[in-house]
N, C-alpha and C positions, 0 to 999 in steps of 0.2 A: 382372629389368627386365621391365614389366607392356605384354605385345601391345600396338599399336602402335590399335587396334580399343576396348579397355579403358580406354585412356588416352583415347583421345576421344570415348566413353562418359561417364568420369569428369569432362570440364572442360564438357559439356554440362549435363548436371546442377546442377552448379557453377554455371555460367551463372543457369540457372534459378531456383535457392537466390537468388541473387545479387539477381534481378529483383524477390524476393519481400523480400527483406531491405531495398533501396532504396526501395521503396515505403512498406514500414511505416515506415521511417524518415522519410523525407519527411510521412509522413500526420501522424506522433508530431510531427512540429516543427512545424506547423502549428497542432499544437489548442494543443502546449505556450501558446505567447503568451497567447490568450485564457483558456488555464486558469491563468497565472500572475499574470494582471493581476487574475484575477476572486479570486487568493489576498492577496494581496499588499494589496489595497485591503481589503478590510474584514477587518484583524487588528488593527487599532489598535481594533477598534471589540471585536472581540473581546477582546482583552486587558480594556477596559472592562468587559466583558461579567463575564468570567469573576474580574476583582476585585473585582466589584460583590458577588456572586458569593460568592463568600469570607466579605466582610464578613460579609454579614445570615448567613450560621457562626458566626460572631462574637460574635453577641447573644441576650445572657440573653429576651429577649422574643420573640426566632422558633425558643429552642431547644426551644419548646411546639409548634410547628406539624408537624405526620408527612412533611413534603419538610425541615425539615434537625435532626430529632430523631435524634443522634446511640445509637448503641447499639454492644453489641460484637459484632466480627464475624464470624461462623461462616457468610455466604450470601456471596459476593463475582460480581458478574457483571460481564464484559468485553464491549463492542464491539467486536471487530476489525472494523476496513477494508481491505480486498483488493481484485484485480480479478479479471472473471471469466475473463481468459485469462494465460498465461505468456509467455514473451519477451521481458517486462521489467525482467532484469538480477535484481539483490536486491531487488528490490521487495517481491515477497511473499517470499519467506524471509526475510527481517530483519522483518515485524508476526510470523509465526506465529513465529519464535525469540524471538521477547521472551514470547508468548504462552505460549509454552512452559517460561520460567522462574517466569512467575507461576503457573503449576498447579503446579508444582514447592513453590513456596517454599508454597502452600495448602496441599498434602498434610504437607508439614512442621508445618504451622501447626493442619492440623485445621480444614481450613477447605472449605466444599464449591464449586466452582468453575460457573460455568456461563456462556454466553456467546449473545452475540446477534451472527451472523454479515449483514455484508456485501460479497460478493463471494462466486464458487463456488468459488474456494480456499481461503480458510478455512473454507469450507463442508466441501471435501473434507479436510480438517485436522481438523477437531473433531471430526467423522464416527468419525475415527482414534484416538481416545483414552478410554480405558474411564474412567470415571467423570464425565470431566464432559460434565455437561446443555447439551443444544445448545437452546435457547428458542427461539430464530426463525434463518429462513435468506431471506434478502435477498441480491437481485442486486445486482451496481452498478449505482447511477444513471445511468450514462453521462455525458455531456459536458456532459449541462445540467439538473443535476439541480433540485426545486422543494422547496418547502415539503410541498407534497401527498405527496413518497416520501418524508418524515424524518418527519411524523406521525403513522402506527404506530407506529416505533420510540419515538416520544417518549412518544407513552402508554403505550405497553408501560415503559418505564422508571418512569417518574414513579409508574405506576400498583401497581408492585411493589415499589416500596421504598417506597410509602405503607403498602399493605397488612403492610409488613415480612417477606416471604417473601426479599430480598432488603436487608442491609446498608450495602455499600458498589459504588458502581457506576464503571468506571475504561473509557475510552476507549485504546483500543489504533493509532495510525497513526504517517503521516510529516508529518512536516515540512516539508515546501519552503523550504532557506535559497538555495539557487542552482543554477544547471543541472547543477553538479559534486557536488551536495552536498546529502546529505536526511539527517533524520535521525529515527528513531526513535523515540515515546514513547509514553508511557502515561499520560496525563492522566483525575484524578480528579474524578468531577465532582457527585459527591452520596454522600457532603456533599463541597463546593468546599474541595481547603485552600487557602490564602493563599500565593502566591507571595512574593518578595524583596522585589520592589517594592512591596510592600504590606505586610513585615511592619511596617513601621515607622506603620499605622496600624491597626493592630490594635485599637485601646481608643477608637479615635472614637463617639462619640455619636451615634446617629439620631433622629429623632422618628419616625414615621411617620404619614400623612392621609391617609384622614382616621382606621385605625386598621391596628393587624400582621396582620390576616387578609385585607383585604382590597391590601393592598398583595402580600400575600406569592400571594395569586391571581390577580394580575395581571401582576405583574413573572417572579414565581419559570419561572414554564414558556415566559415569553419569553427567559431570559437561559439558562438550559437548552438549549433551541433553537438556537440563537445558538452557541454548542459545539458542536452536531453537526454542524452548515451548515456552518462553519468545518474542522471536521474532515474531513466530504469534500470540500470544497476545497484546503487542502491536500496530498490524497492523491492528488486527480486531476490536480494538477500533477506533482507528484512523479512520478506514475506515467508520465506522457509525458514528463518529463524521463530518466526511468533505463530507457526505452524505446528514447528515441530513440539510448540512448548506446550502447545495447545489441546496435541492429538499424547504428548506425553499426560497432561494429568486428568485427558479425560480416561485413558489405558490404566490407572492409579486407580482413580474413582470408578470402573467398572471390578478391578480387583478387589475394593471396599465390596462394594455391592454385591460378590460374591460370594466372600465371605460373610455378609450377612446373611444375604438369601440361606446361605445352607445352612446357615447354626442356623436358623431358623426353620428349616427347609426341618432337620434333623431331630428337634425339638419336636416339629407336629409327626412329624413321625412317630419319631417314639410314645410321646401322648398317644396316638392310636394305635400301638402296638400296647401299651397298657392299658387300656382300653380295649380291647379284645380280652386280652386277659384275665378282665376281671371280668365281663362277662361270664366267658367261661368260666370260670370259677363259682360266682353266682350262681350259674344253672346246674353246675356239679354238684353244688348246693341243696338249691332245690330237690333234685332229681331225687334225693339220699331221703 
């Protein structure tokens, strides 16, 4: 059994840790509501924009445009969204695990992998992988991302796809389903693929006014920007949700440890008192 001094130090240390985890839980819970509202409000618009982007990829008139030209995949670029810090449960590890699976598949198919990271955790992970080209590193954009934040990423993606240095672009992020459910997905950004809801409309005929080039130049960039923007909002809501749950679990564990150590401390102190009384009684008897 540990000494009472050691037990008191452990209880004090756990109480300090509990204060930190409780504070982080409250902060994440307060940020979660706003992040959840932002993610859910724009979700329908993102889906409609992606459906339009997918259908544009199926039209013959558009295939001649650099942004929608299909080719054999020899270079694949991943946009990976994580957080700057940990203590968010499996939020970061789920995304990085999905990236690892994609990189293994690329090596099997003799495809060169490239990555743009958003968040320090993804950057730290990507630097340790041999053969993976780290194109750019961006820190997490905080709780209030703006269009100016994602503009450099958007320009890099479009430029590399147009000059054919990249043949396919995937966005890896976490979709916020509910406070207790999040899903890590890989979204084909360029070329976009038809979702199940759009499969029935695959052969819809479209007319372009005034011409295809004008429509593509004005519309396509905005449609791609919407996908990146929504991915950031979904990831932000998922991060706060998973951090809230992780910190709540840590706080509950700290409470249990404090109770266990307090019981052990009281038992040890009572044992010490009993031993002292026995020694006093024994000494008194010896003096008689």
